C-alpha positions as MATLAB code, in Angstrom:
seq = 'LVALLVALLVALLVATTNHRSPSAMPTPSPAPGASTGLAVACGLGCLAVGAAGGALIASNLLAGPSGADSSTRQKGPKVSCCASAGNEEDVKKAIMECYGSVAKSGKGLYDQLVHGGGEDNKKTVKSQPTSSCCGESNTDPVALSVALGYTKEDLESVPKAANMGLGCGNTRTIADYKSGEVVVDLGCGGGLDAFIAAPYVGPGGRVIGVDMTHDMLSLARRNRKTDLKKYGHCEFRLGEIEHLPIADNTADVIISNCVINLSTEKQSVFNESFRVLKPGGRLAISDMVLFKDMPQKLKKDLRLICGCMGACALVGDLKNMMAKAGFEDIKMTEKVGFSEIVKGWAPGTGIEKYCTSMWITARKPDDANNPKLISLDTATPDFDLAPQNCGPGG';
ca = [
     106.504   84.556   45.609;
     105.022   81.945   43.240;
     108.069   79.707   43.750;
     107.726   80.114   47.500;
     104.050   79.144   47.545;
     104.572   76.120   45.271;
     107.474   74.893   47.385;
     105.451   75.197   50.593;
     102.498   73.342   49.013;
     104.724   70.470   47.893;
     106.273   70.211   51.332;
     102.875   70.076   53.018;
     101.581   67.394   50.634;
     104.615   65.205   51.208;
     104.378   65.675   54.946;
     100.666   64.851   55.161;
     101.119   61.802   52.941;
     103.636   60.268   55.374;
     102.036   61.470   58.619;
      98.229   61.282   58.513;
      96.187   61.905   61.639;
      95.934   58.854   64.047;
      92.117   59.196   64.134;
      91.865   58.708   60.390;
      93.743   55.402   60.176;
      95.375   52.638   62.246;
      98.735   53.349   63.815;
     101.131   50.758   62.515;
     104.834   51.193   62.946;
     106.212   53.853   60.686;
     107.174   52.570   57.287;
     110.876   52.421   56.588;
     112.018   55.753   55.122;
     108.961   57.693   56.320;
     110.988   59.850   58.705;
     113.539   60.328   55.998;
     110.807   61.487   53.595;
     109.568   64.001   56.138;
     113.075   65.341   56.702;
     113.673   65.626   52.964;
     110.352   67.435   52.493;
     111.109   69.866   55.274;
     114.574   70.413   53.921;
     113.253   71.107   50.449;
     110.743   73.536   51.882;
     113.426   75.398   53.819;
     115.673   75.576   50.781;
     112.816   76.896   48.672;
     111.946   79.526   51.280;
     115.594   80.596   51.510;
     115.976   80.794   47.738;
     112.797   82.803   47.317;
     113.752   85.148   50.152;
     117.215   85.634   48.694;
     115.714   86.423   45.311;
     113.419   89.018   46.864;
     116.305   90.664   48.749;
     118.484   90.712   45.651;
     115.731   92.232   43.542;
     115.170   94.956   46.147;
     118.882   95.772   46.271;
     119.051   96.044   42.502;
     115.867   98.055   42.236;
     116.879  100.601   44.869;
     114.185  102.880   46.297;
     110.599  102.130   45.475;
     109.637  103.321   42.031;
     113.209  103.557   40.684;
     113.682  102.105   37.230;
     116.820  100.839   35.534;
     117.541  104.155   33.811;
     117.456  105.960   37.146;
     119.822  103.442   38.716;
     122.440  103.919   36.029;
     122.692  107.705   36.452;
     124.245  109.688   39.262;
     122.484  112.607   40.960;
     121.824  115.494   38.585;
     121.878  119.098   39.701;
     118.763  120.780   38.375;
     116.577  123.760   39.076;
     114.230  121.442   40.907;
     116.818  119.715   43.127;
     116.693  120.717   46.775;
     119.773  120.813   48.953;
     119.944  118.163   51.674;
     122.604  118.041   54.372;
     126.060  119.604   54.110;
     127.638  116.468   52.692;
     125.002  116.327   49.930;
     125.783  119.918   49.019;
     129.536  119.287   49.004;
     129.088  116.194   46.841;
     126.979  118.120   44.323;
     129.571  120.900   44.129;
     132.410  118.432   43.608;
     130.477  116.640   40.851;
     129.677  119.900   39.062;
     133.189  121.311   39.094;
     134.768  117.929   38.514;
     132.701  117.699   35.346;
     133.921  121.152   34.261;
     137.537  120.049   34.714;
     137.080  116.789   32.795;
     134.972  118.146   29.946;
     136.531  121.580   29.571;
     132.998  122.985   29.310;
     131.408  125.510   31.642;
     128.505  124.708   33.916;
     126.177  126.453   31.485;
     126.327  123.270   29.391;
     125.197  121.354   32.474;
     122.339  123.836   33.011;
     123.681  125.051   36.355;
     123.512  128.582   34.959;
     120.975  129.911   32.525;
     117.688  128.809   34.072;
     117.798  125.069   33.364;
     116.357  123.079   30.461;
     113.249  125.237   30.061;
     115.256  128.415   29.515;
     118.130  126.859   27.584;
     117.165  128.260   24.170;
     116.427  131.703   25.569;
     119.697  131.888   27.447;
     121.740  130.629   24.507;
     120.630  133.695   22.599;
     121.492  136.000   25.510;
     125.007  135.129   26.678;
     126.276  136.798   29.848;
     129.477  136.735   31.843;
     129.300  133.898   34.318;
     130.880  132.577   37.474;
     130.603  129.132   35.986;
     130.874  129.869   32.270;
     128.722  129.545   29.146;
     129.311  127.252   26.203;
     128.316  129.848   23.626;
     130.847  132.463   24.774;
     134.614  132.277   24.472;
     136.240  131.906   27.930;
     138.591  134.779   27.128;
     135.650  137.116   26.435;
     133.949  135.948   29.616;
     137.017  136.565   31.737;
     137.684  139.974   30.191;
     134.124  140.950   31.140;
     134.903  139.870   34.698;
     138.003  142.082   34.939;
     140.907  140.101   33.483;
     143.111  141.651   30.822;
     143.958  139.865   27.594;
     147.588  140.018   28.686;
     146.679  138.161   31.896;
     144.906  135.437   29.961;
     147.402  135.074   27.126;
     150.238  134.613   29.604;
     148.774  131.477   31.250;
     148.031  127.934   29.997;
     144.888  128.085   27.863;
     143.197  125.214   29.736;
     143.485  127.139   33.029;
     140.837  129.628   31.908;
     137.375  128.082   31.927;
     135.431  131.319   32.247;
     134.884  130.760   35.974;
     134.987  133.348   38.736;
     133.475  136.727   39.566;
     136.507  139.034   39.390;
     140.279  139.294   38.927;
     141.964  139.034   42.324;
     145.261  140.321   40.900;
     143.776  143.822   40.854;
     143.502  143.922   44.664;
     146.207  141.465   45.813;
     149.185  143.837   45.311;
     151.676  140.997   44.822;
     155.311  141.617   45.680;
     158.450  139.756   44.665;
     159.304  136.895   47.024;
     155.860  136.640   48.595;
     153.935  133.437   49.341;
     150.453  133.370   47.813;
     147.725  130.882   48.746;
     144.756  130.423   46.403;
     141.629  128.999   48.052;
     139.701  126.864   45.558;
     142.326  127.230   42.825;
     140.441  125.267   40.158;
     142.567  124.856   37.030;
     145.135  127.339   38.379;
     144.198  130.548   36.517;
     144.741  133.017   39.371;
     147.728  131.068   40.690;
     149.485  131.239   37.306;
     148.712  134.943   36.982;
     150.296  135.528   40.402;
     153.413  133.449   39.631;
     155.488  136.022   37.680;
     154.674  138.765   40.178;
     156.132  136.883   43.157;
     158.915  135.431   41.014;
     160.964  132.263   41.581;
     161.925  133.562   45.016;
     158.271  133.375   46.048;
     155.723  130.594   46.145;
     152.155  130.058   44.975;
     150.108  127.333   46.681;
     146.748  126.383   45.214;
     144.276  124.295   47.231;
     141.240  122.492   45.802;
     139.019  119.670   47.076;
     138.134  118.388   43.597;
     140.523  115.744   42.292;
     139.827  116.534   38.646;
     140.470  120.246   39.108;
     143.694  119.487   40.969;
     144.860  117.171   38.187;
     144.078  119.847   35.606;
     146.047  122.494   37.531;
     149.043  120.164   37.822;
     148.959  119.372   34.118;
     148.786  123.077   33.337;
     151.802  123.709   35.575;
     153.863  121.199   33.632;
     153.345  123.126   30.388;
     156.078  125.544   31.528;
     158.006  124.427   34.611;
     160.509  127.238   34.172;
     157.710  129.784   34.545;
     155.485  127.919   37.012;
     158.020  125.779   38.852;
     157.378  127.677   42.088;
     153.628  126.907   41.898;
     152.217  123.865   43.656;
     148.727  122.445   43.982;
     147.478  120.555   47.035;
     144.392  118.455   47.587;
     142.407  119.778   50.512;
     139.382  121.632   51.816;
     139.500  125.371   52.390;
     137.909  124.746   55.808;
     140.909  122.557   56.745;
     143.893  123.924   54.847;
     146.858  121.557   54.268;
     149.280  124.417   54.993;
     151.363  125.253   58.060;
     150.829  128.256   60.334;
     152.222  131.672   59.362;
     153.007  130.692   55.758;
     151.205  133.116   53.433;
     151.736  136.803   52.771;
     148.454  137.002   50.876;
     145.463  134.686   50.488;
     143.336  135.029   47.377;
     140.052  133.364   46.462;
     137.782  133.826   43.466;
     134.088  133.002   43.823;
     134.694  129.989   46.083;
     134.034  130.863   49.729;
     130.319  131.296   48.930;
     130.248  127.544   48.168;
     131.517  126.569   51.614;
     129.104  125.189   54.189;
     131.511  126.257   56.977;
     132.487  129.821   56.162;
     133.657  130.654   59.689;
     136.150  127.791   59.452;
     137.444  129.205   56.159;
     138.290  132.531   57.785;
     139.703  130.863   60.899;
     142.015  128.768   58.749;
     142.975  131.739   56.598;
     143.951  133.673   59.721;
     146.065  130.749   60.941;
     147.892  130.323   57.635;
     148.640  134.035   57.098;
     151.816  135.549   58.473;
     151.390  138.442   60.926;
     150.518  141.432   58.769;
     149.316  139.143   55.977;
     146.264  140.051   53.933;
     143.116  138.700   52.294;
     142.286  139.615   48.681;
     138.984  137.985   47.761;
     136.412  138.301   45.003;
     133.183  136.579   45.967;
     129.420  136.474   45.795;
     127.554  137.881   48.806;
     124.007  138.715   49.894;
     123.076  142.365   50.350;
     119.688  141.251   51.689;
     118.294  137.904   52.782;
     116.735  135.694   50.119;
     113.766  133.269   50.285;
     114.426  129.746   51.529;
     113.357  128.340   48.173;
     116.359  130.001   46.518;
     118.704  129.029   49.355;
     117.770  125.363   48.973;
     118.116  125.220   45.185;
     121.163  123.070   44.399;
     121.536  124.627   40.977;
     121.804  128.090   42.521;
     124.185  126.821   45.200;
     126.527  125.213   42.663;
     126.207  128.349   40.546;
     127.707  130.503   43.350;
     124.451  132.187   44.376;
     122.286  130.050   46.651;
     124.698  129.697   49.589;
     125.991  133.271   49.796;
     126.289  134.895   53.215;
     125.033  138.337   54.164;
     127.539  141.200   54.115;
     127.141  141.792   57.850;
     127.578  138.104   58.664;
     130.787  137.886   56.621;
     132.230  140.919   58.385;
     131.384  139.365   61.754;
     133.022  136.067   60.736;
     136.235  137.794   59.695;
     136.308  139.894   62.859;
     135.700  136.783   64.979;
     138.621  135.068   63.257;
     140.824  138.020   64.231;
     141.041  140.118   61.051;
     141.324  143.902   61.015;
     140.814  146.586   58.341;
     137.889  144.650   56.872;
     136.528  146.204   53.703;
     133.798  145.014   51.331;
     133.174  146.891   48.090;
     130.324  146.140   45.693;
     131.108  145.834   41.982;
     128.892  148.314   40.169;
     126.651  146.796   37.505;
     127.270  143.189   38.500;
     123.574  142.562   39.147;
     122.989  142.380   35.393;
     125.535  139.572   35.141;
     123.876  137.741   38.036;
     120.508  138.114   36.324;
     121.852  136.190   33.359;
     123.084  133.349   35.582;
     119.560  132.421   36.686;
     116.920  134.133   34.523;
     113.476  134.440   36.015;
     114.499  133.594   39.577;
     114.967  137.188   40.753;
     118.271  136.189   42.353;
     119.824  139.511   41.275;
     117.605  141.224   43.861;
     119.548  139.548   46.651;
     123.161  138.842   45.712;
     126.080  140.400   43.876;
     129.872  140.239   43.663;
     132.123  142.171   46.038;
     135.809  142.800   46.646;
     136.720  141.632   50.152;
     139.963  142.675   51.828;
     141.241  142.332   55.392;
     144.508  142.081   57.305;
     145.938  139.882   60.037;
     147.395  142.112   62.793;
     151.160  142.330   63.173;
     152.585  140.339   66.066;
     154.911  142.671   67.969;
     156.059  139.834   70.224;
     156.964  137.556   67.302;
     157.887  139.781   64.360;
     159.761  137.021   62.522;
     157.686  133.896   62.948;
     158.998  131.140   60.699;
     156.677  128.835   58.795;
     157.401  125.117   58.930;
     155.617  124.573   55.624;
     157.842  122.724   53.167;
     157.565  123.507   49.470;
     156.689  120.376   47.485;
     155.962  121.688   43.989;
     157.189  118.520   42.274;
     155.511  116.031   44.583;
     153.082  115.082   41.803;
     156.069  114.217   39.582;
     157.270  111.462   41.935;
     157.554  107.887   40.528;
     154.302  105.971   40.281;
     155.189  103.653   43.177;
     156.593  106.338   45.444;
     153.843  106.971   47.966;
     150.537  108.814   47.666;
     151.895  111.653   45.537;
     152.908  109.400   42.629;
];
């Protein structure tokens, strides 16, 4: 602003010097170069105005919103107990950042204060570890997963990096895998449940994991490569569970572990699951649900949403969604005692009064008119092994 004012003052002085008022002095012919001087002065003034304006615009772009300092500009959005959910894309972005960080760091979301009550309760929670959907740093992932229903045999049989202490149950216990079946895992993460399913369906079957987070997908693919003989029939695809990258009538069973609660379009998840299942195919889900409605303050808390609690749907609403999609034999069974685990995820919020974990099963009706529908889905388990310059899967 100072530069702008000085430049304007100089321009005015030069202009008035060469063009004084006719009433103040005689009107001889203009001196040679007078017009040129005026043009130069005006030009300098315009340049100064442009430069000053450009500087102001640049400073505003660098500064960002009013009041933002340089430290704020350098950091991405942080999920905290105080952050309020915005639109659906904001929520999805926050979820991807949280779980992407888990995949890259190998640490549970407890370290990022998504569980445990945030910074204020960090010390208290560290001394009171609990089993967690998103994991705690002070508890071994194996111990966490055993508390959630996995056996040590399950966990010792899979790549160590696949188990990050995430989830709210062991889907193997309700999936009833059979040799030769095709399993689809919605929100597969590092591949834990997919790898557990692999030996049950055998090399004659297939396991397809789907995740929207690039870092989780990369982790699952790296884990697969630790034993291609054992996991060669597993594959992991980038995609959203609301828009599955899988052909119609492909899966015998769809599993999902503490993921559907995160979706902002749950009806689409069930619609897509119905499409992808073969006639007679089944759902075997472990997820967080609401047994009674919770206050809006809890629903809007990004930390609770990313921690698998804030965006849960009511039991009745989930049943209606599945029925609307076309499912039959819908059953939802509460896990006894899980409220104590939920209490440890967000101490002091009272969230355990509203949500818990349930087993969710359902079946796609048989199609008497088309008993042997054939899926056009092509297995591409080694697509991520393609040469670097060989298309998008390299």
